[in-house]
C-alpha positions in Angstrom: 6.6 -50.3 9.6 9.3 -47.8 10.5 10.7 -48.1 7.0 7.3 -47.3 5.4 6.9 -44.3 7.7 10.3 -43.1 6.8 9.5 -43.5 3.0 6.3 -41.5 3.4 8.1 -38.7 5.2 10.7 -38.6 2.5 8.1 -38.4 -0.3 6.2 -35.8 1.6 9.3 -33.6 2.0 10.1 -34.0 -1.7 6.6 -32.9 -2.6 6.9 -29.8 -0.4 10.2 -29.0 -2.0 8.8 -29.4 -5.5 5.9 -27.1 -4.7 8.2 -24.4 -3.2 10.4 -24.5 -6.3 7.4 -24.1 -8.6 6.2 -21.0 -6.9 6.7 -18.0 -9.1 5.8 -14.4 -9.0 6.9 -11.0 -7.8 8.9 -11.2 -4.6 6.5 -9.7 -2.1 6.9 -8.3 1.4 3.8 -8.3 3.5 3.5 -5.3 5.9 1.6 -6.5 8.9 1.7 -9.9 10.7 -1.8 -9.8 12.1 -5.0 -11.4 10.9 -5.0 -9.5 7.6 -1.4 -10.4 6.9 -2.2 -14.0 7.5 -5.2 -13.8 5.2 -3.0 -12.2 2.5 -0.4 -14.9 2.8 -3.0 -17.7 2.6 -4.6 -16.2 -0.5 -1.2 -15.6 -2.3 -0.2 -19.2 -1.6 -3.5 -20.6 -2.8 -3.9 -18.4 -5.8 -0.8 -18.4 -8.0 -2.7 -16.4 -10.7 -2.2 -13.3 -8.5 1.5 -13.4 -9.3 2.8 -12.4 -5.9 5.2 -14.6 -4.0 5.2 -13.9 -0.2 8.9 -13.8 0.9 8.8 -12.0 4.2 6.7 -10.0 6.6 7.4 -6.6 8.3 5.7 -5.7 11.6 6.6 -3.0 14.1 5.4 -5.1 17.0 8.7 -6.5 18.3 6.8 -9.5 19.8 5.9 -10.7 16.3 9.4 -10.3 14.9 11.4 -13.6 14.6 8.2 -15.6 14.3 6.6 -17.1 11.2 3.1 -16.8 9.6 2.3 -19.8 7.4 6.0 -20.4 7.0 6.8 -16.8 6.0 9.3 -15.1 8.5 8.6 -11.8 10.3 12.0 -10.2 9.7 11.8 -6.8 11.3 10.0 -3.4 11.4 9.8 -0.2 9.4 13.2 0.9 10.6 14.8 -2.0 8.5 12.5 -1.5 5.5 15.3 -0.5 3.0 17.7 -3.2 4.1 15.0 -5.9 3.9 13.8 -4.8 0.5 17.3 -5.0 -0.9 18.4 -8.2 0.9 15.3 -10.1 -0.2 15.1 -8.5 -3.7 11.5 -7.3 -3.0 9.5 -5.8 -6.0 6.1 -5.6 -4.3 4.8 -4.7 -0.9 1.3 -5.5 0.3 0.1 -3.3 3.3 -2.0 -5.6 5.4 -2.6 -3.4 8.4 -4.6 -0.3 9.4 -2.1 0.6 12.1 0.5 2.2 9.8 2.2 5.2 11.4 2.9 8.3 9.3 6.6 7.5 9.6 6.0 4.0 8.1 3.9 5.5 5.3 6.7 8.0 4.5 9.3 5.1 4.5 7.1 3.1 2.2 6.7 6.0 -0.2 10.4 6.7 -0.2 11.3 3.0 -0.9 8.7 2.9 -3.6 10.2 5.8 -5.4 13.9 5.0 -4.8 13.8 1.2 -5.7 10.7 1.1 -8.0 8.8 -1.1 -5.6 5.0 -1.3 -6.2 2.9 -0.9 -3.1 -0.6 -2.3 -2.8 -2.9 -1.8 0.2 -5.3 -4.5 1.3 -8.9 -3.1 1.4 -11.5 -5.5 2.7 -15.1 -4.6 2.2 -18.3 -6.5 2.6 -20.8 -5.5 0.0 -24.5 -6.6 -0.1 -24.9 -8.6 -3.3 -28.6 -9.2 -3.0 -31.2 -6.7 -2.0 -32.7 -7.5 1.4 -36.2 -7.9 0.0 -35.1 -10.7 -2.3 -33.2 -12.6 0.4 
């Protein structure tokens, strides 16, 4: 019984390793560890066609730093942006917060120009697809 459990755990671990090695895409930093950041990570993990690989998260809330969101580490705040982009070989940044300070926006603009990092901002909108009279 214990041997069967051990074997299942081993095969499960190997499957996780295989999936993580198959992940491809632009190395992506997520800016924002809140609900929107979590949503972005889930979508990027579930939809490989997007071509973005979530590598790490930046959040200026020190309480979130050092934690993980769906296995992706929150590695620092905007003050460490340049170092983190270089250390993790980041080529894309997804802004997943509405609470971005002017200083953080300036840092993102500077890093984008200096290191040729593409920046994308998450914009969630609910649109009415069917006129109310047809519903």
